[in-house]
GUVEXFI-361983 format. One record per residue (C-alpha): residue number from 0; residue in one letter; chain; x, y, z. Coordinates in steps of 0.001 Angstrom, whole numbers, plus 500000, padded with zeros to 6 digits. Example, Ala and Ser with C-alpha at 12.3 -4.5 7.8 and 13.67 -1.06 7.14 Angstrom:
2
n	res	chain	u	v	w
0	A	A	512300	495500	507800
1	S	A	513670	498940	507140
***
This chain:
186
n	res	chain	u	v	w
0	M	A	685438	884914	488470
1	L	A	689001	885729	489498
2	D	A	690339	884064	486349
3	D	A	687998	886254	484257
4	L	A	689174	889368	486112
5	G	A	692776	888319	485524
6	A	A	692066	887845	481811
7	V	A	690516	891323	481599
8	L	A	693543	892854	483360
9	I	A	696023	891079	481088
10	I	A	694141	892138	477966
11	A	A	693788	895709	479195
12	L	A	697401	896153	480247
13	F	A	699373	894126	477722
14	Y	A	697306	894676	474589
15	T	A	697306	898444	474949
16	S	A	698560	900385	471970
17	D	A	699090	904153	472231
18	L	A	698831	905315	475835
19	S	A	697538	908852	476534
20	I	A	698862	910058	479886
21	P	A	696424	913028	480225
22	M	A	693430	910727	479669
23	L	A	694908	908159	482049
24	L	A	695247	910888	484697
25	G	A	691603	911798	484055
26	A	A	690673	908141	484640
27	F	A	692613	908090	487923
28	A	A	690894	911322	488984
29	T	A	687444	909851	488323
30	I	A	688373	906729	490287
31	A	A	689414	909010	493162
32	V	A	686005	910727	492979
33	L	A	684262	907334	493027
34	I	A	686257	906273	496080
35	A	A	685421	909583	497769
36	L	A	681702	909074	497058
37	N	A	681931	905644	498673
38	R	A	683851	906922	501707
39	L	A	681372	909781	502154
40	G	A	678582	907213	502355
41	V	A	676742	908169	499163
42	K	A	674108	905471	498632
43	K	A	672384	906851	495518
44	L	A	673317	905036	492319
45	L	A	673056	907983	489906
46	P	A	676272	909802	490950
47	Y	A	678239	906573	490561
48	L	A	676788	905967	487100
49	I	A	677514	909512	485908
50	I	A	681119	909421	487166
51	G	A	681381	905840	485836
52	A	A	680420	907015	482334
53	L	A	683102	909689	482572
54	L	A	685581	907044	483746
55	W	A	684672	904849	480773
56	F	A	685316	907786	478402
57	F	A	688726	908514	479954
58	M	A	689716	904831	479856
59	L	A	688624	904522	476244
60	Q	A	690586	907624	475247
61	S	A	693653	906650	477325
62	G	A	694401	903571	475225
63	I	A	693721	901139	478067
64	H	A	690841	898796	477382
65	A	A	687635	900434	478629
66	T	A	686391	897231	480284
67	L	A	688556	898150	483257
68	A	A	686239	901112	483868
69	G	A	683438	898688	484701
70	V	A	685671	896745	487067
71	A	A	686785	899924	488855
72	L	A	683219	901249	489022
73	A	A	681885	898006	490510
74	L	A	684607	898068	493160
75	C	A	683601	901601	494189
76	I	A	679806	901252	494399
77	P	A	678775	900418	497988
78	L	A	677885	896783	498485
79	G	A	676192	897455	501783
80	N	A	675828	895492	504939
81	P	A	672944	893016	505356
82	D	A	672452	894333	508903
83	E	A	671848	897891	507694
84	E	A	668416	899199	506707
85	Y	A	669223	900495	503208
86	S	A	669409	898181	500233
87	S	A	672721	897818	498482
88	P	A	673103	900029	495373
89	L	A	675453	897454	493850
90	L	A	673019	894573	494358
91	H	A	670172	896739	493028
92	L	A	672214	897499	489896
93	E	A	673091	893831	489479
94	E	A	669426	892812	489708
95	K	A	668418	895386	487090
96	L	A	671238	894537	484670
97	H	A	671203	890741	484990
98	P	A	668455	889954	482446
99	W	A	669973	892315	479871
100	V	A	673461	890932	480355
101	A	A	672434	887269	480456
102	F	A	670047	887316	477513
103	A	A	671446	890048	475254
104	V	A	674968	891273	476036
105	V	A	676704	887921	476578
106	P	A	675191	886190	473516
107	I	A	675953	889182	471267
108	F	A	679457	889362	472767
109	G	A	679979	885681	472031
110	F	A	678800	885922	468423
111	A	A	680775	889096	467728
112	N	A	684022	887803	469195
113	A	A	683711	884305	467777
114	G	A	683648	885765	464279
115	V	A	680150	884547	463531
116	S	A	678886	886281	460411
117	L	A	675127	886508	460100
118	S	A	675175	887879	456564
119	G	A	673560	885692	453949
120	I	A	671700	883497	456439
121	T	A	668483	882134	455019
122	V	A	665899	879676	456320
123	E	A	667253	877076	453878
124	K	A	670727	877385	455386
125	L	A	669361	877123	458926
126	V	A	667583	873849	458198
127	D	A	670583	872394	456373
128	P	A	671625	869100	458030
129	V	A	674862	870424	459589
130	P	A	673571	873511	461481
131	L	A	670348	871691	462317
132	G	A	672308	868752	463702
133	V	A	674557	870989	465808
134	A	A	671598	872978	467153
135	L	A	669559	869890	467962
136	G	A	672591	868180	469462
137	L	A	673270	871083	471821
138	L	A	669695	872074	472566
139	I	A	668034	868677	472805
140	G	A	670604	865904	472589
141	K	A	672859	867127	475347
142	Q	A	670129	867756	477892
143	V	A	668246	864539	477100
144	G	A	671456	862505	477138
145	I	A	672768	863944	480388
146	F	A	669379	863718	482104
147	A	A	668750	860157	480870
148	L	A	672169	858881	481947
149	A	A	671937	860621	485324
150	A	A	668436	859168	485844
151	L	A	669700	855728	484827
152	A	A	672589	855984	487315
153	I	A	670187	857068	490062
154	R	A	667668	854288	489285
155	A	A	670499	851718	489178
156	G	A	671728	852842	492603
157	L	A	675071	854103	491317
158	A	A	674237	857695	492259
159	R	A	671558	859646	494132
160	L	A	669919	863042	493813
161	P	A	671619	865595	496072
162	D	A	669721	866319	499294
163	G	A	667017	868916	498789
164	S	A	666966	868586	495003
165	N	A	664355	867094	492712
166	W	A	664071	865709	489183
167	G	A	663085	869090	487737
168	Q	A	666249	870664	489098
169	L	A	668323	867812	487690
170	Y	A	666749	868452	484290
171	G	A	667518	872170	484649
172	V	A	671193	871388	485213
173	A	A	671177	869036	482213
174	A	A	669679	871824	480065
175	L	A	672434	874225	481160
176	C	A	675136	871821	479995
177	G	A	674762	873012	476390
178	I	A	675905	876525	477286
179	G	A	679523	877609	477045
180	F	A	680782	881175	476661
181	T	A	684253	881817	478040
182	M	A	686795	884618	478331
183	S	A	688695	883017	475454
184	L	A	686133	884642	473134
185	F	A	687309	888055	474343
***
């Protein structure tokens, strides 16, 4: 995660074109308001989201990449203490956003930044041997191959399942091995 944060900072700071000082000052002011909300003990999520949207606007208009607004906002929303009675606004937000980010935002981000063009795609092109082979290789071949070789190593006594894990979990890990989005797509 720290390497991803570093990549976002480098992109935001060193790939900035025209810098607008008034908008940058507006961004700093909204960050100050977010910090004040946190210090005052505001636990409601709505004020953070409203000020966060304003922060995003200022960052976008300042010339600095607007992704930093999300980083700053996340650092200002209270995480909470497990010993306290209230639930953490940040964890609540993460739980609500996770399915959208995992199943929509990240895949769209990957396609858009990898230069994948979806124009002219037909069923005939999808079942062409090359894309079909790549899809089957990643979706089926990788998970079957990894699971089969891991199972073979376990049955042969060369390896063992980690304590507390089962064959279904091993298969789940094998299925995840076909996934690979990185910050290099940014």
